[in-house]
BALOBA-1460 file (C-alpha; in Angstrom, 3 decimals):
// residues 301
<rec num="1" residu="m" x="-22.834" y="-48.235" z="21.967"/>
<rec num="2" residu="k" x="-19.533" y="-47.557" z="20.217"/>
<rec num="3" residu="r" x="-20.925" y="-48.947" z="16.948"/>
<rec num="4" residu="f" x="-24.023" y="-46.827" z="17.396"/>
<rec num="5" residu="f" x="-21.937" y="-43.643" z="17.525"/>
<rec num="6" residu="i" x="-19.882" y="-44.787" z="14.535"/>
<rec num="7" residu="h" x="-23.037" y="-45.399" z="12.505"/>
<rec num="8" residu="l" x="-24.444" y="-42.085" z="13.707"/>
<rec num="9" residu="i" x="-21.331" y="-40.211" z="12.571"/>
<rec num="10" residu="i" x="-21.389" y="-41.981" z="9.202"/>
<rec num="11" residu="g" x="-25.075" y="-41.143" z="8.850"/>
<rec num="12" residu="f" x="-24.513" y="-37.464" z="9.575"/>
<rec num="13" residu="a" x="-21.576" y="-37.390" z="7.165"/>
<rec num="14" residu="g" x="-23.740" y="-38.940" z="4.456"/>
<rec num="15" residu="l" x="-26.538" y="-36.455" z="5.133"/>
<rec num="16" residu="i" x="-24.157" y="-33.511" z="4.957"/>
<rec num="17" residu="s" x="-22.621" y="-34.874" z="1.755"/>
<rec num="18" residu="f" x="-26.091" y="-35.380" z="0.224"/>
<rec num="19" residu="s" x="-27.238" y="-31.913" z="1.273"/>
<rec num="20" residu="q" x="-24.113" y="-30.289" z="-0.141"/>
<rec num="21" residu="s" x="-24.449" y="-32.138" z="-3.445"/>
<rec num="22" residu="q" x="-28.093" y="-31.096" z="-3.696"/>
<rec num="23" residu="l" x="-27.163" y="-27.504" z="-2.899"/>
<rec num="24" residu="d" x="-24.385" y="-27.597" z="-5.503"/>
<rec num="25" residu="l" x="-26.893" y="-28.836" z="-8.059"/>
<rec num="26" residu="f" x="-29.335" y="-26.067" z="-7.116"/>
<rec num="27" residu="l" x="-26.677" y="-23.350" z="-7.390"/>
<rec num="28" residu="k" x="-25.404" y="-24.550" z="-10.779"/>
<rec num="29" residu="p" x="-26.466" y="-22.109" z="-13.531"/>
<rec num="30" residu="s" x="-28.891" y="-23.587" z="-16.033"/>
<rec num="31" residu="d" x="-27.502" y="-24.312" z="-19.506"/>
<rec num="32" residu="t" x="-30.800" y="-23.326" z="-21.108"/>
<rec num="33" residu="l" x="-33.668" y="-21.063" z="-20.073"/>
<rec num="34" residu="n" x="-35.258" y="-22.401" z="-16.899"/>
<rec num="35" residu="k" x="-38.629" y="-20.668" z="-16.801"/>
<rec num="36" residu="s" x="-39.420" y="-21.638" z="-13.210"/>
<rec num="37" residu="r" x="-36.110" y="-20.155" z="-12.031"/>
<rec num="38" residu="r" x="-36.566" y="-17.040" z="-14.154"/>
<rec num="39" residu="n" x="-40.102" y="-16.487" z="-12.880"/>
<rec num="40" residu="a" x="-38.953" y="-16.991" z="-9.285"/>
<rec num="41" residu="v" x="-36.170" y="-14.434" z="-9.801"/>
<rec num="42" residu="v" x="-38.499" y="-11.846" z="-11.389"/>
<rec num="43" residu="i" x="-41.174" y="-12.250" z="-8.697"/>
<rec num="44" residu="s" x="-38.615" y="-12.176" z="-5.868"/>
<rec num="45" residu="e" x="-36.948" y="-9.037" z="-7.238"/>
<rec num="46" residu="a" x="-40.282" y="-7.284" z="-7.710"/>
<rec num="47" residu="v" x="-41.479" y="-8.144" z="-4.198"/>
<rec num="48" residu="l" x="-38.149" y="-7.353" z="-2.527"/>
<rec num="49" residu="g" x="-37.755" y="-4.094" z="-4.439"/>
<rec num="50" residu="g" x="-41.331" y="-3.021" z="-3.713"/>
<rec num="51" residu="f" x="-41.108" y="-3.741" z="0.009"/>
<rec num="52" residu="t" x="-37.704" y="-2.028" z="0.194"/>
<rec num="53" residu="l" x="-39.077" y="1.154" z="-1.387"/>
<rec num="54" residu="i" x="-42.166" y="1.102" z="0.839"/>
<rec num="55" residu="g" x="-40.016" y="0.557" z="3.928"/>
<rec num="56" residu="l" x="-37.628" y="3.294" z="2.843"/>
<rec num="57" residu="n" x="-40.513" y="5.701" z="2.424"/>
<rec num="58" residu="q" x="-41.971" y="4.853" z="5.833"/>
<rec num="59" residu="l" x="-38.727" y="4.746" z="7.811"/>
<rec num="60" residu="w" x="-36.846" y="7.585" z="6.122"/>
<rec num="61" residu="y" x="-38.852" y="10.032" z="4.050"/>
<rec num="62" residu="k" x="-42.084" y="10.299" z="6.023"/>
<rec num="63" residu="d" x="-40.304" y="12.066" z="8.904"/>
<rec num="64" residu="y" x="-39.310" y="14.944" z="6.619"/>
<rec num="65" residu="p" x="-41.571" y="17.518" z="4.903"/>
<rec num="66" residu="q" x="-42.523" y="16.857" z="1.292"/>
<rec num="67" residu="s" x="-42.121" y="19.453" z="-1.439"/>
<rec num="68" residu="k" x="-42.515" y="19.984" z="-5.148"/>
<rec num="69" residu="f" x="-40.051" y="18.072" z="-7.256"/>
<rec num="70" residu="h" x="-36.731" y="19.903" z="-7.219"/>
<rec num="71" residu="t" x="-33.074" y="19.293" z="-7.989"/>
<rec num="72" residu="l" x="-30.022" y="19.723" z="-5.780"/>
<rec num="73" residu="n" x="-26.373" y="20.219" z="-6.698"/>
<rec num="74" residu="d" x="-24.454" y="18.340" z="-4.006"/>
<rec num="75" residu="n" x="-21.433" y="17.402" z="-6.088"/>
<rec num="76" residu="d" x="-19.005" y="19.250" z="-3.789"/>
<rec num="77" residu="e" x="-20.257" y="17.630" z="-0.583"/>
<rec num="78" residu="w" x="-18.158" y="15.169" z="1.436"/>
<rec num="79" residu="y" x="-15.318" y="15.147" z="-1.120"/>
<rec num="80" residu="q" x="-17.528" y="13.029" z="-3.445"/>
<rec num="81" residu="m" x="-17.522" y="10.033" z="-1.091"/>
<rec num="82" residu="d" x="-21.312" y="9.831" z="-1.335"/>
<rec num="83" residu="k" x="-20.942" y="9.668" z="-5.121"/>
<rec num="84" residu="m" x="-18.461" y="6.818" z="-4.773"/>
<rec num="85" residu="g" x="-21.108" y="5.023" z="-2.730"/>
<rec num="86" residu="h" x="-23.560" y="5.417" z="-5.614"/>
<rec num="87" residu="v" x="-21.021" y="4.070" z="-8.123"/>
<rec num="88" residu="f" x="-20.286" y="1.071" z="-5.885"/>
<rec num="89" residu="s" x="-23.959" y="0.303" z="-5.188"/>
<rec num="90" residu="a" x="-24.939" y="0.518" z="-8.866"/>
<rec num="91" residu="y" x="-22.040" y="-1.731" z="-9.875"/>
<rec num="92" residu="q" x="-22.765" y="-4.401" z="-7.259"/>
<rec num="93" residu="l" x="-26.521" y="-4.409" z="-7.900"/>
<rec num="94" residu="s" x="-25.846" y="-4.745" z="-11.627"/>
<rec num="95" residu="r" x="-23.538" y="-7.668" z="-10.948"/>
<rec num="96" residu="v" x="-26.080" y="-9.438" z="-8.749"/>
<rec num="97" residu="g" x="-28.942" y="-8.762" z="-11.171"/>
<rec num="98" residu="a" x="-27.024" y="-10.248" z="-14.091"/>
<rec num="99" residu="n" x="-25.768" y="-13.222" z="-12.061"/>
<rec num="100" residu="v" x="-29.199" y="-14.368" z="-10.911"/>
<rec num="101" residu="l" x="-30.488" y="-14.235" z="-14.495"/>
<rec num="102" residu="n" x="-27.435" y="-16.221" z="-15.586"/>
<rec num="103" residu="w" x="-28.386" y="-18.782" z="-12.922"/>
<rec num="104" residu="s" x="-31.812" y="-18.946" z="-14.585"/>
<rec num="105" residu="g" x="-30.326" y="-19.696" z="-17.996"/>
<rec num="106" residu="v" x="-31.303" y="-16.347" z="-19.487"/>
<rec num="107" residu="r" x="-29.231" y="-15.414" z="-22.543"/>
<rec num="108" residu="k" x="-26.347" y="-12.983" z="-22.133"/>
<rec num="109" residu="k" x="-28.039" y="-10.087" z="-23.927"/>
<rec num="110" residu="d" x="-31.037" y="-10.226" z="-21.600"/>
<rec num="111" residu="q" x="-28.811" y="-10.582" z="-18.540"/>
<rec num="112" residu="l" x="-27.281" y="-7.215" z="-19.340"/>
<rec num="113" residu="l" x="-30.509" y="-5.603" z="-20.551"/>
<rec num="114" residu="y" x="-32.753" y="-6.622" z="-17.663"/>
<rec num="115" residu="g" x="-30.449" y="-7.844" z="-14.915"/>
<rec num="116" residu="a" x="-27.602" y="-5.347" z="-14.987"/>
<rec num="117" residu="t" x="-30.020" y="-2.400" z="-15.149"/>
<rec num="118" residu="l" x="-31.886" y="-3.571" z="-12.047"/>
<rec num="119" residu="g" x="-29.730" y="-1.577" z="-9.635"/>
<rec num="120" residu="y" x="-29.819" y="1.491" z="-11.867"/>
<rec num="121" residu="t" x="-33.636" y="1.427" z="-11.959"/>
<rec num="122" residu="f" x="-33.919" y="0.977" z="-8.193"/>
<rec num="123" residu="l" x="-31.466" y="3.785" z="-7.413"/>
<rec num="124" residu="t" x="-33.236" y="6.098" z="-9.873"/>
<rec num="125" residu="v" x="-36.532" y="5.562" z="-8.048"/>
<rec num="126" residu="v" x="-34.801" y="6.409" z="-4.755"/>
<rec num="127" residu="e" x="-33.440" y="9.565" z="-6.393"/>
<rec num="128" residu="i" x="-36.962" y="10.560" z="-7.420"/>
<rec num="129" residu="f" x="-38.035" y="10.136" z="-3.787"/>
<rec num="130" residu="d" x="-35.237" y="12.555" z="-2.886"/>
<rec num="131" residu="g" x="-36.600" y="15.011" z="-5.445"/>
<rec num="132" residu="y" x="-39.918" y="15.237" z="-3.591"/>
<rec num="133" residu="s" x="-38.309" y="15.604" z="-0.171"/>
<rec num="134" residu="e" x="-37.688" y="19.099" z="1.178"/>
<rec num="135" residu="e" x="-34.629" y="17.849" z="3.046"/>
<rec num="136" residu="w" x="-32.840" y="16.620" z="-0.080"/>
<rec num="137" residu="g" x="-33.429" y="16.887" z="-3.823"/>
<rec num="138" residu="f" x="-32.954" y="15.081" z="-7.102"/>
<rec num="139" residu="s" x="-29.206" y="15.020" z="-7.763"/>
<rec num="140" residu="w" x="-27.879" y="14.759" z="-11.295"/>
<rec num="141" residu="g" x="-24.516" y="13.970" z="-9.727"/>
<rec num="142" residu="d" x="-26.033" y="10.854" z="-8.163"/>
<rec num="143" residu="i" x="-27.553" y="9.840" z="-11.508"/>
<rec num="144" residu="i" x="-24.168" y="10.225" z="-13.210"/>
<rec num="145" residu="a" x="-22.553" y="8.126" z="-10.458"/>
<rec num="146" residu="n" x="-25.232" y="5.427" z="-10.834"/>
<rec num="147" residu="t" x="-24.650" y="5.415" z="-14.587"/>
<rec num="148" residu="a" x="-20.893" y="5.044" z="-14.072"/>
<rec num="149" residu="g" x="-21.355" y="2.044" z="-11.785"/>
<rec num="150" residu="t" x="-23.744" y="0.239" z="-14.130"/>
<rec num="151" residu="g" x="-21.610" y="1.223" z="-17.121"/>
<rec num="152" residu="l" x="-18.476" y="-0.238" z="-15.530"/>
<rec num="153" residu="y" x="-20.159" y="-3.616" z="-15.207"/>
<rec num="154" residu="v" x="-21.958" y="-3.698" z="-18.564"/>
<rec num="155" residu="g" x="-19.002" y="-2.225" z="-20.456"/>
<rec num="156" residu="q" x="-16.611" y="-4.929" z="-19.275"/>
<rec num="157" residu="e" x="-19.080" y="-7.690" z="-20.126"/>
<rec num="158" residu="l" x="-19.462" y="-6.314" z="-23.657"/>
<rec num="159" residu="l" x="-15.741" y="-5.716" z="-24.109"/>
<rec num="160" residu="w" x="-14.161" y="-8.725" z="-22.388"/>
<rec num="161" residu="n" x="-17.061" y="-10.972" z="-21.340"/>
<rec num="162" residu="e" x="-15.650" y="-10.865" z="-17.789"/>
<rec num="163" residu="q" x="-15.007" y="-8.445" z="-14.935"/>
<rec num="164" residu="r" x="-11.317" y="-7.625" z="-15.069"/>
<rec num="165" residu="i" x="-11.758" y="-4.504" z="-12.935"/>
<rec num="166" residu="t" x="-13.889" y="-4.889" z="-9.818"/>
<rec num="167" residu="l" x="-15.268" y="-2.212" z="-7.520"/>
<rec num="168" residu="k" x="-14.690" y="-3.114" z="-3.870"/>
<rec num="169" residu="f" x="-15.252" y="-1.626" z="-0.431"/>
<rec num="170" residu="s" x="-13.503" y="-1.647" z="2.933"/>
<rec num="171" residu="f" x="-14.210" y="0.044" z="6.262"/>
<rec num="172" residu="h" x="-12.598" y="0.800" z="9.623"/>
<rec num="173" residu="q" x="-14.002" y="2.711" z="12.577"/>
<rec num="174" residu="t" x="-12.642" y="6.221" z="13.211"/>
<rec num="175" residu="k" x="-12.578" y="8.766" z="16.036"/>
<rec num="176" residu="y" x="-14.839" y="11.150" z="14.149"/>
<rec num="177" residu="a" x="-18.085" y="9.264" z="14.708"/>
<rec num="178" residu="l" x="-17.719" y="9.817" z="18.463"/>
<rec num="179" residu="q" x="-17.660" y="13.576" z="17.840"/>
<rec num="180" residu="r" x="-20.769" y="13.584" z="15.638"/>
<rec num="181" residu="p" x="-22.748" y="10.369" z="16.201"/>
<rec num="182" residu="d" x="-25.920" y="12.023" z="14.887"/>
<rec num="183" residu="k" x="-24.281" y="12.640" z="11.522"/>
<rec num="184" residu="l" x="-21.595" y="9.970" z="11.250"/>
<rec num="185" residu="g" x="-23.355" y="7.124" z="13.022"/>
<rec num="186" residu="d" x="-23.678" y="5.629" z="16.495"/>
<rec num="187" residu="g" x="-22.378" y="2.060" z="16.559"/>
<rec num="188" residu="y" x="-20.595" y="-0.049" z="13.979"/>
<rec num="189" residu="l" x="-23.467" y="-0.627" z="11.529"/>
<rec num="190" residu="e" x="-24.477" y="3.044" z="11.411"/>
<rec num="191" residu="e" x="-20.866" y="4.152" z="11.082"/>
<rec num="192" residu="l" x="-20.365" y="1.662" z="8.261"/>
<rec num="193" residu="l" x="-22.998" y="3.539" z="6.263"/>
<rec num="194" residu="k" x="-22.472" y="7.113" z="7.439"/>
<rec num="195" residu="d" x="-18.850" y="7.716" z="8.422"/>
<rec num="196" residu="y" x="-17.105" y="8.527" z="5.168"/>
<rec num="197" residu="n" x="-13.782" y="8.846" z="7.028"/>
<rec num="198" residu="g" x="-13.691" y="5.080" z="7.562"/>
<rec num="199" residu="q" x="-14.766" y="4.072" z="4.063"/>
<rec num="200" residu="t" x="-12.406" y="3.216" z="1.217"/>
<rec num="201" residu="y" x="-13.540" y="2.442" z="-2.327"/>
<rec num="202" residu="w" x="-11.236" y="0.361" z="-4.507"/>
<rec num="203" residu="l" x="-10.708" y="-0.338" z="-8.190"/>
<rec num="204" residu="s" x="-9.282" y="-3.856" z="-8.038"/>
<rec num="205" residu="v" x="-7.544" y="-4.954" z="-11.259"/>
<rec num="206" residu="n" x="-6.951" y="-8.626" z="-12.022"/>
<rec num="207" residu="l" x="-3.411" y="-8.911" z="-13.405"/>
<rec num="208" residu="h" x="-3.774" y="-12.312" z="-15.078"/>
<rec num="209" residu="s" x="-6.742" y="-11.069" z="-17.129"/>
<rec num="210" residu="f" x="-4.533" y="-8.438" z="-18.751"/>
<rec num="211" residu="f" x="-1.263" y="-10.401" z="-18.828"/>
<rec num="212" residu="k" x="-2.389" y="-13.942" z="-19.617"/>
<rec num="213" residu="n" x="1.038" y="-15.155" z="-20.678"/>
<rec num="214" residu="a" x="2.715" y="-13.985" z="-17.487"/>
<rec num="215" residu="r" x="3.305" y="-16.448" z="-14.673"/>
<rec num="216" residu="l" x="0.911" y="-14.757" z="-12.294"/>
<rec num="217" residu="p" x="-1.675" y="-16.339" z="-9.994"/>
<rec num="218" residu="k" x="-5.125" y="-15.991" z="-11.547"/>
<rec num="219" residu="w" x="-6.474" y="-14.565" z="-8.289"/>
<rec num="220" residu="l" x="-3.859" y="-11.813" z="-7.804"/>
<rec num="221" residu="n" x="-5.124" y="-8.222" z="-8.071"/>
<rec num="222" residu="v" x="-3.643" y="-4.754" z="-7.690"/>
<rec num="223" residu="a" x="-6.035" y="-2.260" z="-6.093"/>
<rec num="224" residu="v" x="-6.175" y="1.528" z="-6.151"/>
<rec num="225" residu="g" x="-8.259" y="3.023" z="-3.330"/>
<rec num="226" residu="y" x="-9.854" y="6.369" z="-2.551"/>
<rec num="227" residu="g" x="-10.855" y="7.668" z="0.877"/>
<rec num="228" residu="v" x="-11.025" y="10.797" z="3.026"/>
<rec num="229" residu="d" x="-10.080" y="11.883" z="6.521"/>
<rec num="230" residu="g" x="-11.110" y="14.685" z="8.851"/>
<rec num="231" residu="l" x="-14.626" y="15.211" z="7.480"/>
<rec num="232" residu="l" x="-17.019" y="16.129" z="10.275"/>
<rec num="233" residu="t" x="-19.398" y="18.199" z="8.159"/>
<rec num="234" residu="g" x="-20.454" y="18.618" z="4.579"/>
<rec num="235" residu="k" x="-19.075" y="21.576" z="2.669"/>
<rec num="236" residu="t" x="-22.266" y="23.636" z="2.842"/>
<rec num="237" residu="e" x="-23.507" y="22.405" z="6.211"/>
<rec num="238" residu="n" x="-24.289" y="25.064" z="8.808"/>
<rec num="239" residu="i" x="-23.783" y="23.910" z="12.396"/>
<rec num="240" residu="d" x="-23.510" y="25.695" z="15.720"/>
<rec num="241" residu="q" x="-20.460" y="23.824" z="16.952"/>
<rec num="242" residu="n" x="-17.042" y="24.874" z="15.730"/>
<rec num="243" residu="f" x="-15.469" y="21.607" z="14.678"/>
<rec num="244" residu="e" x="-11.769" y="21.633" z="13.975"/>
<rec num="245" residu="q" x="-11.331" y="19.832" z="10.681"/>
<rec num="246" residu="n" x="-8.213" y="18.760" z="8.856"/>
<rec num="247" residu="r" x="-9.958" y="17.657" z="5.691"/>
<rec num="248" residu="r" x="-7.964" y="15.690" z="3.150"/>
<rec num="249" residu="r" x="-8.300" y="13.177" z="0.366"/>
<rec num="250" residu="q" x="-6.380" y="9.916" z="0.545"/>
<rec num="251" residu="w" x="-5.245" y="7.573" z="-2.218"/>
<rec num="252" residu="y" x="-4.055" y="4.013" z="-1.659"/>
<rec num="253" residu="l" x="-2.128" y="1.333" z="-3.513"/>
<rec num="254" residu="s" x="-2.427" y="-2.252" z="-2.328"/>
<rec num="255" residu="l" x="-2.687" y="-5.885" z="-3.349"/>
<rec num="256" residu="d" x="-5.981" y="-7.753" z="-3.399"/>
<rec num="257" residu="i" x="-7.486" y="-11.163" z="-4.160"/>
<rec num="258" residu="d" x="-10.174" y="-11.852" z="-6.756"/>
<rec num="259" residu="l" x="-12.077" y="-14.519" z="-4.862"/>
<rec num="260" residu="t" x="-14.026" y="-15.528" z="-7.980"/>
<rec num="261" residu="k" x="-10.751" y="-16.661" z="-9.597"/>
<rec num="262" residu="i" x="-9.995" y="-19.219" z="-6.871"/>
<rec num="263" residu="q" x="-10.410" y="-22.682" z="-8.368"/>
<rec num="264" residu="t" x="-12.977" y="-24.931" z="-6.657"/>
<rec num="265" residu="n" x="-15.524" y="-27.520" z="-7.764"/>
<rec num="266" residu="s" x="-17.941" y="-26.528" z="-5.005"/>
<rec num="267" residu="r" x="-20.798" y="-24.311" z="-6.163"/>
<rec num="268" residu="v" x="-21.415" y="-23.396" z="-2.539"/>
<rec num="269" residu="l" x="-17.896" y="-21.998" z="-2.186"/>
<rec num="270" residu="r" x="-18.145" y="-20.245" z="-5.546"/>
<rec num="271" residu="t" x="-21.315" y="-18.513" z="-4.396"/>
<rec num="272" residu="i" x="-19.722" y="-17.502" z="-1.094"/>
<rec num="273" residu="f" x="-16.634" y="-16.198" z="-2.909"/>
<rec num="274" residu="d" x="-18.825" y="-14.250" z="-5.342"/>
<rec num="275" residu="v" x="-20.734" y="-12.569" z="-2.498"/>
<rec num="276" residu="f" x="-17.635" y="-11.620" z="-0.501"/>
<rec num="277" residu="n" x="-15.735" y="-10.441" z="-3.572"/>
<rec num="278" residu="a" x="-17.371" y="-7.042" z="-3.032"/>
<rec num="279" residu="i" x="-15.080" y="-6.576" z="-0.003"/>
<rec num="280" residu="k" x="-11.413" y="-5.664" z="-0.376"/>
<rec num="281" residu="v" x="-9.159" y="-8.271" z="1.270"/>
<rec num="282" residu="p" x="-6.975" y="-6.601" z="3.959"/>
<rec num="283" residu="f" x="-3.380" y="-6.184" z="2.793"/>
<rec num="284" residu="p" x="-0.471" y="-3.819" z="3.425"/>
<rec num="285" residu="a" x="-1.043" y="-0.516" z="1.624"/>
<rec num="286" residu="m" x="0.693" y="2.692" z="0.623"/>
<rec num="287" residu="e" x="-1.233" y="5.893" z="1.380"/>
<rec num="288" residu="f" x="-0.728" y="9.054" z="-0.669"/>
<rec num="289" residu="t" x="-1.955" y="12.483" z="0.482"/>
<rec num="290" residu="e" x="-1.141" y="16.006" z="-0.654"/>
<rec num="291" residu="k" x="-0.121" y="17.171" z="2.820"/>
<rec num="292" residu="n" x="1.537" y="14.105" z="4.336"/>
<rec num="293" residu="g" x="3.161" y="12.519" z="1.293"/>
<rec num="294" residu="i" x="3.526" y="8.734" z="1.474"/>
<rec num="295" residu="k" x="2.556" y="6.648" z="4.495"/>
<rec num="296" residu="l" x="2.840" y="2.850" z="4.867"/>
<rec num="297" residu="h" x="0.175" y="0.723" z="6.540"/>
<rec num="298" residu="g" x="0.940" y="-2.812" z="7.720"/>
<rec num="299" residu="v" x="-2.673" y="-3.841" z="7.062"/>
<rec num="300" residu="w" x="-5.386" y="-1.558" z="5.735"/>
<rec num="301" residu="f" x="-9.115" y="-2.094" z="6.055"/>
């Protein structure tokens, strides 16, 4: 019986090792154009994007009256946190779009032309939906933010052939969602998307990429963050309740880790690191505000 368990353990270990090696091989980017991979990527993106837009239309827009196409100037709303969300989304979608084409062996030029513009195209279609909704409207501010996010990714690839400056995101729950759950979210997932007070957007700069001769860890970043506090309503929102608001912008300075710069031979780990590199690693931070000056945080999310 003892030998049986030993053989069983060895068998499972071999199976896990085989599975991991096969997965590593699958995740390895192709050196040349792999048409089956490329076709799978194109079909998957088309199907996923189509179903997402259909679902968005059914779950979001159909409950609101439609109108003629119109524009909306919402640049002053929510201290531009919604615009930061557009910049972040466009950047991350561009990164993913280019990476999956790189996995397929598509040449660099086409990665940027077709992959990095994927997020921009998708977000533009969503903006057009907004233009036909009476509740919202087509926002040129959103288009500019989308362009900035895609431009940040493509520009760095053209200039440096790498991402030295990464857009990241962090979130913590706040007291404000409890006061306006209909607007700021009810529960963690809704608050993650709706409560701007808990969101922080970061420009994370890899030091070694700029100072290659310095004795710095390749994964060490310095991050500058932007967030807000005390926002219960938009600037032009009319509500019956008289909310007391102490609205302010917040700037942060912190350290960060570029997970993609951590050395490993495992393609599985590289993929995991690449996915989670969109999230700012919690570190101590300095907060700067106009009213309160400088405030230190032991750990900031």
